[in-house]
C-alpha positions as CSV (number, residue, x, y, z in Angstrom):
1,I,0.2,-0.1,-0.3
2,A,3.4,2.4,1.0
3,A,4.2,1.6,-2.4
4,Y,1.0,2.5,-4.3
5,V,0.9,5.7,-2.4
6,T,4.2,6.7,-2.7
7,N,4.2,6.1,-6.5
8,I,0.9,7.0,-7.6
9,T,1.6,10.2,-5.9
10,L,4.9,11.1,-7.6
11,I,3.4,9.9,-10.8
12,L,0.6,12.5,-10.3
13,V,2.7,15.3,-9.7
14,L,5.0,14.6,-12.4
15,T,2.2,14.4,-15.0
16,R,-0.2,16.9,-14.1
17,D,2.3,20.3,-14.3
18,R,3.6,20.9,-17.6
19,Q,6.2,22.5,-16.3
20,M,7.3,19.2,-14.6
21,H,7.8,17.6,-18.2
22,N,11.2,16.9,-18.9
23,W,13.3,13.6,-20.0
24,T,14.0,13.1,-16.7
25,N,10.7,12.8,-15.2
26,Y,9.3,11.1,-17.9
27,L,12.1,8.4,-16.4
28,I,10.8,8.8,-13.0
29,V,7.2,8.2,-14.0
30,H,8.9,5.0,-15.9
31,L,10.8,4.1,-12.6
32,C,7.4,4.8,-10.4
33,C,5.3,2.6,-12.8
34,V,7.6,-0.1,-12.7
35,D,7.9,-0.3,-8.7
36,I,4.1,-0.5,-8.5
37,L,4.4,-3.6,-10.8
38,L,6.5,-4.7,-8.3
39,A,4.8,-3.9,-5.7
40,S,1.9,-5.6,-7.3
41,T,3.9,-9.4,-6.8
42,A,4.2,-8.8,-2.6
43,P,0.3,-9.8,-2.4
44,F,1.0,-13.3,-3.9
45,I,4.0,-14.1,-2.2
46,A,2.4,-13.5,1.1
47,A,-0.2,-15.7,0.4
48,A,1.7,-18.3,-0.6
49,R,3.7,-17.7,2.8
50,V,0.7,-17.9,5.0
51,T,-0.9,-21.0,3.3
52,Q,2.3,-22.8,3.6
53,S,1.7,-24.3,-0.3
54,W,1.1,-22.8,-3.6
55,A,-3.0,-22.8,-4.6
56,M,-2.6,-20.3,-7.4
57,G,-2.0,-23.0,-10.4
58,P,0.7,-22.8,-12.8
59,G,0.2,-20.4,-14.9
60,V,0.2,-17.9,-11.7
61,C,3.8,-19.7,-10.7
62,H,5.1,-19.0,-14.6
63,G,4.0,-15.3,-14.8
64,L,4.6,-13.9,-11.2
65,M,8.3,-15.2,-11.0
66,Y,8.3,-14.1,-14.5
67,T,7.2,-10.5,-13.6
68,M,8.9,-10.0,-10.5
69,T,12.6,-10.9,-12.1
70,L,11.9,-9.0,-15.0
71,S,10.5,-5.4,-13.0
72,A,12.8,-5.6,-10.8
73,T,15.7,-6.0,-13.8
74,V,13.7,-3.2,-15.6
75,T,13.9,-0.8,-12.7
76,M,17.5,-1.2,-12.1
77,W,18.6,-0.2,-15.5
78,T,15.6,3.0,-15.6
79,M,18.0,4.4,-12.6
80,V,21.0,3.8,-14.7
81,L,18.8,5.6,-17.7
82,I,18.6,8.2,-14.7
83,S,21.6,8.6,-14.1
84,V,22.5,9.1,-17.6
85,E,20.7,11.6,-18.1
86,R,21.2,13.4,-15.1
87,C,25.3,13.0,-15.5
88,H,24.6,14.4,-19.2
89,T,22.9,17.2,-18.1
90,I,24.5,18.5,-15.9
91,V,28.5,17.5,-16.5
92,K,27.7,18.5,-20.6
93,P,24.2,20.5,-20.2
94,F,25.4,22.0,-23.8
95,K,26.4,19.1,-26.0
96,K,24.3,17.1,-27.9
97,G,24.3,13.6,-27.6
98,W,22.6,10.1,-27.9
99,I,20.3,10.7,-24.3
100,D,18.9,13.7,-26.2
101,Y,15.5,12.4,-27.1
102,D,12.6,13.2,-29.3
103,K,9.8,10.9,-28.7
104,R,10.2,7.9,-30.9
105,H,14.1,8.0,-29.6
106,F,12.4,8.5,-25.9
107,A,9.4,5.2,-26.4
108,G,12.6,3.0,-28.5
109,T,15.0,3.5,-25.8
110,L,12.5,2.4,-23.4
111,I,11.2,-0.5,-25.6
112,L,14.8,-1.8,-26.0
113,A,15.3,-2.3,-22.4
114,W,12.1,-3.7,-21.8
115,A,12.9,-6.5,-24.4
116,A,16.5,-7.5,-23.9
117,C,15.4,-7.5,-20.0
118,G,12.4,-9.8,-20.7
119,L,14.7,-12.2,-23.0
120,Y,17.3,-12.1,-20.9
121,C,14.3,-13.6,-17.6
122,L,12.5,-15.7,-20.0
123,P,13.7,-19.0,-18.4
124,I,12.2,-18.1,-15.6
125,A,8.9,-18.1,-17.1
126,L,9.8,-21.4,-18.6
127,Y,11.5,-23.1,-16.1
128,F,9.4,-22.3,-12.9
129,K,6.8,-25.1,-12.5
130,E,4.6,-26.5,-9.5
131,R,5.9,-29.6,-7.5
132,T,4.7,-31.9,-5.1
133,F,6.7,-32.8,-2.1
134,S,6.5,-34.8,1.0
135,I,6.7,-33.2,4.0
136,V,6.1,-34.6,7.0
137,D,3.4,-37.3,6.0
138,D,1.3,-34.4,3.8
139,D,2.0,-33.7,-0.1
140,V,2.8,-30.0,-0.3
141,M,2.2,-28.1,-4.1
142,I,4.9,-25.8,-4.3
143,C,6.2,-23.5,-6.9
144,T,10.0,-23.5,-7.4
145,L,12.8,-23.3,-10.0
146,V,13.3,-26.9,-12.1
147,W,16.0,-26.5,-14.4
148,P,16.5,-28.8,-17.3
149,A,19.8,-30.0,-17.0
150,P,21.9,-29.8,-13.5
151,G,24.3,-27.5,-14.8
152,A,21.9,-25.0,-17.1
153,S,21.2,-23.1,-13.5
154,Y,24.6,-21.9,-13.2
155,A,24.2,-20.1,-17.3
156,F,21.7,-17.6,-15.4
157,T,22.6,-17.6,-11.8
158,I,25.9,-16.5,-12.1
159,P,25.5,-13.7,-14.9
160,F,21.9,-12.5,-13.0
161,P,24.0,-10.7,-10.2
162,L,26.6,-9.6,-12.8
163,L,24.2,-7.8,-15.0
164,T,21.3,-6.6,-12.8
165,F,23.3,-5.2,-9.7
166,C,27.3,-4.9,-10.3
167,V,26.8,-3.5,-13.9
168,P,24.3,-1.1,-13.4
169,L,25.8,-0.4,-9.1
170,V,29.0,0.6,-11.5
171,I,27.1,3.0,-14.4
172,I,25.1,5.2,-11.7
173,S,28.3,5.4,-9.0
174,V,30.3,6.6,-11.8
175,N,27.8,8.9,-13.2
176,Y,26.5,10.4,-10.1
177,Y,30.2,10.8,-9.2
178,R,31.0,12.9,-12.3
179,V,28.0,15.2,-11.2
180,F,29.8,15.2,-7.8
181,K,32.7,16.4,-9.5
182,T,31.0,19.3,-11.7
183,F,29.4,20.4,-8.7
184,W,32.5,20.8,-6.9
185,S,34.5,22.1,-9.3
186,S,31.5,24.8,-10.1
187,R,31.6,25.7,-6.0
188,A,35.2,26.4,-6.7
189,R,35.3,28.4,-9.5
190,L,32.1,30.4,-7.4
191,N,34.6,31.0,-4.8
192,S,37.7,32.7,-7.3
193,T,34.9,35.2,-9.0
194,R,31.8,36.1,-8.5
195,D,30.8,37.7,-12.0
196,I,30.3,34.5,-13.7
197,P,26.9,32.7,-13.9
198,L,27.2,29.3,-12.9
199,P,24.6,26.5,-13.3
200,S,22.7,25.1,-10.5
201,L,23.5,21.7,-10.0
202,S,19.5,21.2,-8.2
203,S,16.6,21.0,-10.0
204,D,15.2,24.1,-8.0
205,R,15.9,26.6,-10.3
206,G,14.5,29.6,-8.5
207,K,17.4,28.4,-5.4
208,D,20.4,28.6,-6.8
209,S,22.8,28.3,-3.6
210,P,25.7,26.2,-1.8
211,A,22.8,24.9,0.2
212,S,20.7,23.6,-2.9
213,D,23.5,21.9,-4.1
214,I,24.9,20.2,-1.1
215,R,21.4,18.6,-0.8
216,V,21.6,17.5,-4.5
217,V,25.4,16.0,-3.4
218,K,23.7,13.9,-0.5
219,V,20.6,12.6,-2.3
220,L,22.9,11.6,-4.6
221,I,25.2,9.9,-2.1
222,M,22.1,8.4,-0.7
223,L,20.5,6.9,-4.1
224,V,23.8,5.3,-4.5
225,V,24.3,3.7,-0.7
226,T,20.5,3.0,-1.1
227,F,20.8,0.8,-4.3
228,F,23.3,-1.0,-2.7
229,I,22.1,-1.6,0.9
230,M,18.5,-2.9,-0.8
231,W,19.7,-5.1,-3.9
232,L,22.6,-6.7,-1.9
233,P,20.9,-8.5,-0.2
234,V,18.8,-10.7,-2.7
235,M,21.6,-10.5,-4.9
236,I,23.9,-12.7,-2.4
237,M,20.9,-15.0,-1.4
238,I,20.6,-15.6,-5.1
239,L,24.3,-17.1,-5.1
240,L,23.1,-18.5,-1.7
241,I,20.6,-20.8,-3.0
242,Q,22.3,-22.2,-6.0
243,F,25.5,-23.4,-4.0
244,D,22.8,-24.3,-1.3
245,G,20.7,-26.4,-3.8
246,D,24.3,-28.5,-4.8
247,N,24.7,-29.1,-1.0
248,T,23.1,-32.7,-1.3
249,I,25.9,-34.1,1.4
250,Q,25.8,-32.3,4.2
251,G,21.4,-31.1,3.8
252,H,20.2,-27.4,2.6
253,V,20.5,-24.8,5.1
254,L,18.5,-22.0,3.4
255,K,15.0,-22.4,4.2
256,S,12.0,-20.6,2.2
257,H,11.8,-18.1,4.9
258,H,14.9,-17.0,4.7
259,F,14.8,-16.3,0.9
260,V,10.9,-14.6,1.5
261,A,12.3,-12.0,4.5
262,V,15.7,-11.0,2.2
263,L,13.0,-10.1,-0.6
264,C,10.9,-8.6,1.3
265,F,13.3,-6.1,2.2
266,T,14.2,-5.9,-1.3
267,L,10.7,-5.1,-2.1
268,C,11.4,-2.0,0.1
269,N,13.2,-0.6,-2.8
270,A,9.5,0.2,-4.6
271,I,8.9,2.4,-1.4
272,L,11.9,4.6,-1.7
273,N,12.6,5.5,-5.1
274,P,9.9,7.6,-5.4
275,V,11.2,9.3,-1.7
276,F,14.7,9.8,-3.4
277,Y,14.1,10.0,-7.0
278,G,11.4,12.9,-6.5
279,L,10.0,13.6,-3.0
280,L,13.4,15.1,-1.8
281,N,12.8,17.5,-4.7
282,Q,11.5,20.8,-3.5
283,N,9.5,21.5,-6.7
284,N,8.0,18.0,-6.2
285,R,7.1,18.8,-2.7
286,N,5.7,21.8,-3.6
287,G,3.6,19.7,-6.3
288,V,2.3,17.1,-3.5
289,R,1.1,20.3,-1.1
290,K,-1.4,21.9,-4.6
291,L,-2.3,18.2,-5.5
292,C,-3.4,17.4,-1.6
293,R,-5.2,21.1,-1.9
294,S,-6.6,20.2,-4.8
C-alpha cells in the first residue's frame, strides 16, 4: 500500500504540471510504474507464505516469478538511464548526445530495455513450475525453479547478479561521481569569481545556492548507498540458493522463509525510489502540497 501511495502520488505530481515535463521526469514516471508492478507481486508471495503451499495454479507460478524478476531488472536499468540523463544534463549541458531524446527515441529506448530484460528473464517464466513434495507425511505443492539440466542453472544464476546489480551499480556510481565532481568544480570557480554565473546542480532553479547544491549531492550519495543496501542481500541470496541447492551431502541450510524475508526487504525499495527520486525535490514537494489542496 505504501508503494502504491508514494509512486502514484509522484506520478500525479510529475504529469499534472507541464513545467515538470522533461526527460528525467519521464524516466522517473516510468520507474514509478515499474515499482508499482513490482509491488503488485507482494500479495501473492504473502499468500503463498501464509498458506505454506502453492494454490494459485501453474499460470500464476510462471507469470508471477517472471513478472517479479523482469520488473526488478527493468527497475535497476531505469535507474541507470536516470543517472545517464542527469549526468549528461549537468556535466555536459550544451553538448548534444544520444541521450537527447525525441519522443520516438525515448519510446524506443524504453522498448529496447523491456525487450532485452524480457528475453534475459525468459528462463524464469519457462522453468518455474509446480512441484509436489512430501513433508511430514503430507503432500505440499510449491512453485519452484526446475532447470532442464543439472548445470543449466549456472548459466543464468551467475551472470544475473553481474548484469542486474554489479554493472548497474558501477554505471550509476560513475555517473553520480561525475555529477559530484561538476558540483565541486563549480563551487571552486564560484569562490574564485562572483562575476561568472554558474548553473546550479539543483533542479530547484529558483534556489541557486550552495545549500541547495549540497542537498543534491547528499541525495546522489543516498541514491547509490540505497541501491547497494537494498539490492545486495537478494543478489547474495540468489547465489547462496544456487550453491546450497548443490549441497546434497550435508543437507540444505537455506529455508524458504530466508528468501522471503530478504525479498520483502528488497521490495521496500519500491517505497524508497519515489522518495529519493522525486519527493526530496523541493519543486515536487510543492507539487504534492498542491495535489493535497486540490
